[in-house]
N, C-alpha and C positions, 0 to 999 in steps of 0.2 A: 310670926315668921321668923326664921334660923336666919343665923349672920349671912351664911353663904347666899342664900335666896335674897336677903336685903341688898346686898352689894352688888349682885348681879340686876336686880330691880333698878338699883341706883345708877348703875353705868349704863343700862339700857336707855332708862330714861332720860338720862344725859344725851345720849346719842339721839334720840328720838326729838327732845327739844333743839338740838342744833341742826338735824335734818328739816326739821319743821321750820325753823329760822331760815334755812337756805333755800327752801321752796316758795316761801313767802316773798323774800327778797327777789328772786328769779323771777318770780310773776309781777311782783311790783315794778320791776323796770322794765316791762313790756306794756305797763299801763299808760301808753300814750299813741296819740294818734299816727304817728310815723310808723310805728310798729303795726298797728291793729289795722288802720285802712290807708296809711301812705305807703306802702310797699316794701317797709321793713322785713317783713315776713316773708315776702315773695323773695327778696334777695338772697336771704338765707337758704332758702329752698332751691334756688339756682346754684348758689355755692355748692350745697349738699349734691345735687345732681350733676354737675359738673366735674366734681374733684373728690366729695366724701363718700359717697354713699355705697353701701356694697351692690354689686350688680344686679341682685335680684330685687332690691329695695330700690333701684331708680325708679321703677315703672310703678311703683305705689308712691313716689314722689311726684311723679309727674301727674297722677291723680290728683293729690293732695293740692297741687298748684293751681289747677282748675277751679278750685273752691279756697283758695287762700285765706280770704278774709274770716270764712266760718272757723278754719283750722287756727288761724291766730288768735280768735276769741277763745276757742275750746283748750288751745295749749295755754295762755295766760291765765284763764279762770281755773283751768285744771292744777296747775302749778299753786295758785292761791289757794283752793281748796283742799289740796294735798297739804300744803304747808300748815294750813291752818288746824285741820283735822290731827295733824301730828304733832303739833305744839301744844295742843290741849288734851290730847291723848281721847278725841271723840270720833266713834266710827273708825278707830285705826286700822283695821283690817283693810277696809275699803280705802282709806287713804294710802295706806302702804301698797295695795292693789295698783292703784293710780300711779305711785310712784314706779313701781316695776314697769307697767304698760307705757309711760312715758318715756324711762330711762332705756329701755329696749328700743325703742322707736329711735330716740337719739343716738345710741349706740350704733344702730344699723345706717343712721344718715349720716354720720361723723366718722365712720370706720376708718377711712385712710387719712385723718387728720391727725393721727398721732396716737402715741401711749396716753399723753395729760387726758385726752376727751374721752378716749375709750375707758381709762382707767377711773375716771370721774363715774361714768354711767355705768360700768360693771359693780362699782362700789356701792353706787346707790340701790342697783338691782340686788344687792346682796344684804344691804341694810333693809329694804322693804320686805324680803324673806325672812329676815331676823325679827322684824317687828311682828310679823303676821305670826311665826312660832312661839314667839317668847311673849306674847300677848302683851306687846308693848304699852296698851293703852291702861292696862290695869294698876300700873304703879304711877301715882300722880298724875291721873289723867281721868277725864270724866266717863270712860269705859267702865271703871270701876263702879260708878255710881249707878248706871244704868242695867249692868249685865250681872245678875247675880251667881251665874255659873263659872265667872272668871274672876273671882275673887282669889288674892294672892295671900292672904293672911291665912289659908288652911295649913 
């Protein structure tokens, strides 16, 4: 591998590791009864519906609210799965697609909460795209062990 490819690979790997840790932490903080079954997720949804969401997305959130417990688990374990996949570089394109979908939903739900929330979610969407395009799991990741067509040492 030439020096330029190696530098890009190391940089993308560092960002992949950090993003994986961030999603693991985000999912871990939701692993409690108050969030999953005690109304924590529902209270977030109410705030998003009342003040944060884009108008077209409020209808979607009302539907989610009707099944809040299921979506609380999906959100929590989706974040944990995406974080673990990114951290170890396993099924990185699928983990990245999960990040893109989750953060697009978070972006639409929190649109009116200001630039910090918007910026975080937009950044995560761009990172998810970069991980897919850059084959991020093939450098210091398990994807390189299982995917013969994605070797970076060519």
